[in-house]
C-alpha positions in Angstrom: 0.0 0.0 0.0 2.8 2.4 0.9 4.5 1.6 -2.4 1.3 2.5 -4.2 1.2 5.9 -2.5 4.8 6.7 -3.4 4.2 5.6 -7.0 1.1 7.7 -7.2 2.7 10.9 -5.9 5.7 10.4 -8.1 3.5 10.0 -11.2 1.4 13.0 -10.1 4.5 15.2 -9.9 5.6 14.0 -13.3 2.2 14.6 -14.9 2.0 18.1 -13.5 5.6 18.8 -14.7 5.0 17.6 -18.2 1.6 19.2 -18.7 2.8 22.6 -17.3 5.8 22.5 -19.5 3.5 22.7 -22.5 1.0 25.2 -20.9 -1.6 22.7 -19.7 -3.2 22.3 -16.2 -3.1 18.5 -16.5 -6.6 17.5 -15.5 -6.9 14.9 -18.2 -3.6 13.4 -16.9 -4.7 13.5 -13.3 -8.0 11.9 -14.2 -6.3 9.1 -16.1 -3.9 8.6 -13.2 -6.7 8.5 -10.6 -8.7 6.1 -12.8 -5.7 3.7 -13.0 -5.4 3.9 -9.1 -9.2 3.3 -8.8 -10.2 6.6 -7.4 -14.0 7.1 -7.7 -15.3 9.5 -10.4 -17.1 11.5 -7.7 -13.7 12.3 -6.2 -11.8 12.5 -9.5 -13.6 15.4 -11.1 -13.3 18.0 -8.3 -9.8 16.9 -7.5 -8.6 17.3 -11.1 -10.2 20.7 -11.4 -8.6 21.8 -8.1 -5.2 20.7 -9.3 -5.8 22.4 -12.6 -6.2 25.7 -10.8 -2.8 25.6 -9.2 -0.9 24.1 -12.2 -2.5 26.2 -15.0 -2.0 29.4 -13.0 1.8 28.7 -12.7 2.0 27.8 -16.4 0.1 30.9 -17.4 2.4 33.2 -15.4 5.5 31.7 -17.0 4.2 31.9 -20.5 2.9 35.4 -19.9 6.3 36.4 -18.7 7.6 35.1 -22.0 5.1 37.5 -23.8 3.2 34.7 -25.5 -0.3 35.5 -24.3 -2.7 37.0 -26.9 -5.7 38.5 -25.2 -7.6 39.2 -28.4 -7.6 35.5 -29.3 -8.3 34.4 -25.7 -11.3 36.4 -24.6 -14.0 35.1 -27.0 -13.3 31.5 -26.0 -13.5 32.3 -22.3 -16.6 34.4 -22.7 -18.7 31.5 -24.1 -17.0 28.6 -22.3 -17.2 29.8 -18.7 -21.0 29.8 -18.2 -21.4 26.5 -20.1 -18.6 25.0 -18.0 -20.5 25.9 -14.9 -23.6 24.2 -16.3 -21.6 21.1 -17.3 -20.2 20.9 -13.8 -23.7 20.4 -12.5 -24.3 17.4 -14.8 -23.7 13.8 -13.7 -22.4 11.1 -16.0 -22.5 7.3 -15.6 -19.1 6.0 -14.5 -18.5 3.7 -17.5 -19.5 6.4 -20.0 -17.4 9.0 -18.1 -14.2 6.8 -18.4 -14.7 6.0 -22.1 -15.3 9.6 -22.9 -12.3 10.7 -21.0 -10.2 8.0 -22.8 -11.3 9.4 -26.2 -10.5 13.0 -25.1 -7.0 11.9 -24.0 -6.3 11.1 -27.7 -6.6 14.8 -28.6 -3.4 15.9 -26.9 -1.6 12.8 -28.3 -2.6 14.0 -31.8 -1.6 17.5 -31.0 1.8 16.6 -29.5 2.8 14.1 -32.2 1.4 15.6 -35.4 1.4 19.4 -35.0 4.6 21.2 -35.6 5.2 24.8 -34.7 3.5 27.2 -37.0 5.7 29.7 -38.9 4.8 33.2 -37.7 4.2 34.4 -41.3 1.5 31.7 -41.7 -0.5 32.8 -38.7 -4.1 33.9 -39.4 -6.5 36.3 -37.5 -9.0 34.6 -35.3 -12.7 34.6 -36.2 -15.0 35.9 -33.5 -18.2 33.9 -34.2 -16.2 30.7 -34.6 -14.3 31.4 -31.4 -17.5 31.9 -29.4 -19.0 28.6 -30.8 -15.9 26.6 -30.1 -15.5 28.0 -26.7 -19.1 27.2 -25.7 -18.9 23.6 -26.9 -15.5 23.0 -25.1 -16.8 24.7 -22.0 -19.9 22.4 -21.7 -17.8 19.2 -22.3 -15.1 20.4 -19.9 -17.5 20.9 -17.0 -19.1 17.5 -17.6 -15.9 15.6 -17.6 -13.9 17.7 -15.1 -11.2 19.1 -17.2 -10.2 22.7 -18.1 -10.6 22.2 -21.9 -7.0 23.0 -22.9 -6.5 19.6 -24.4 -9.4 20.3 -26.8 -8.6 24.0 -27.5 -4.9 23.6 -28.2 -5.1 21.4 -31.3 -7.9 23.5 -32.7 -5.8 26.7 -32.3 -2.9 25.1 -34.1 -5.1 23.5 -36.8 -6.7 26.9 -37.5 -3.2 28.5 -37.4 -4.4 31.3 -35.1 -1.4 30.8 -32.7 2.0 29.2 -32.6 2.8 26.5 -30.0 3.9 28.8 -27.2 1.1 31.3 -27.8 -1.2 28.3 -27.7 0.3 27.2 -24.4 -0.3 30.7 -22.9 -3.9 30.9 -24.1 -4.7 27.3 -23.1 -3.3 27.9 -19.5 -5.6 30.9 -19.0 -8.5 29.0 -20.6 -8.0 26.1 -18.3 -7.9 28.3 -15.3 -11.2 30.1 -15.9 -13.0 26.9 -16.9 -11.7 25.1 -13.9 -13.1 27.8 -11.6 -16.5 27.6 -13.5 -16.6 23.8 -13.4 -15.8 23.7 -9.7 -18.6 26.2 -9.1 -21.1 24.0 -10.9 -19.9 21.0 -8.9 -20.2 23.0 -5.6 -23.9 23.6 -6.4 -24.4 19.9 -7.1 -22.3 18.8 -4.1 -18.6 17.8 -4.0 -17.1 14.7 -2.4 -13.8 15.8 -0.9 -10.9 13.5 -0.3 -8.6 13.9 2.7 -5.6 13.5 0.4 -6.6 16.5 -1.8 -4.2 19.0 0.0 -1.2 16.7 -0.5 -2.2 16.2 -4.1 -2.3 19.9 -4.6 1.1 20.4 -3.0 2.8 17.7 -5.1 1.2 18.9 -8.4 1.9 22.6 -7.6 5.6 21.9 -7.2 5.7 19.8 -10.3 3.8 22.6 -12.2 6.2 25.3 -11.1 9.2 23.4 -12.3 7.6 22.3 -15.6 6.1 25.7 -16.4 9.4 27.5 -15.8 11.5 25.1 -17.8 8.9 24.7 -20.6 8.2 28.4 -21.1 11.7 29.8 -20.7 14.3 27.0 -21.0 13.4 23.7 -22.7 12.9 22.9 -26.4 9.6 21.1 -26.1 9.9 18.2 -28.6 11.2 15.6 -26.2 8.7 16.5 -23.5 5.8 16.4 -25.9 6.7 12.9 -27.1 7.0 11.6 -23.6 3.7 13.1 -22.5 2.0 11.8 -25.7 3.2 8.2 -24.9 1.9 8.4 -21.3 -1.5 9.7 -22.4 -1.8 7.1 -25.2 -1.3 4.4 -22.6 -3.9 5.9 -20.2 -6.4 6.3 -23.1 -6.0 2.7 -24.0 -6.6 1.6 -20.4 -9.7 3.8 -20.0 -11.3 2.7 -23.3 -10.4 -0.9 -23.6 -9.8 -2.2 -20.0 -11.6 -1.9 -16.6 -9.5 0.5 -14.4 
């Protein structure tokens, strides 16, 4: 049992580190990790969003310091996503459906990390307001239902549309995750949250991992190796959630 706790906290630190290094809060990774360690979905969702708040905020600060944040691109996504994330947070999903849906969503960052190279600045396009509002609303509702911040869905969309390069995407995603996590937690508070006595220790470990990952990812590291490692971990977690009983 003690070995399992040590392994869990070690993996939690690693997940926070890797996610923060590419501008993510890590909720999808925390959810996959907790599913593998048989934490109940009722505890998984609020715990993941709480961890998201701390890790995404550290990631945003570091990428903002690097001057990668684009407010004009960010605000339409946030405007439509926040209220719908709150609504989604009040919805309950059957456990088996929840895990399969999460497994499918985990494939999105795998696709992003493995198949999207950095966009040349001269190829960047101006964001579209109606499309941004629509995308933000859809992501917000889904994020609140599953217990994620939505960055894993938003990031590949931004890169596919060529509205931002990778580090700009990381900065916008971190801010998006933060505001959606607050909204999703708010919705869950209305419905009622099952708190775990270990939540504070989870937060402490993830926060330290997030600080280290955000600093090195935003200001020091080339991100190719980190992205490939994280993609491999998420692919394994997605497989477990979709095809096995965890």
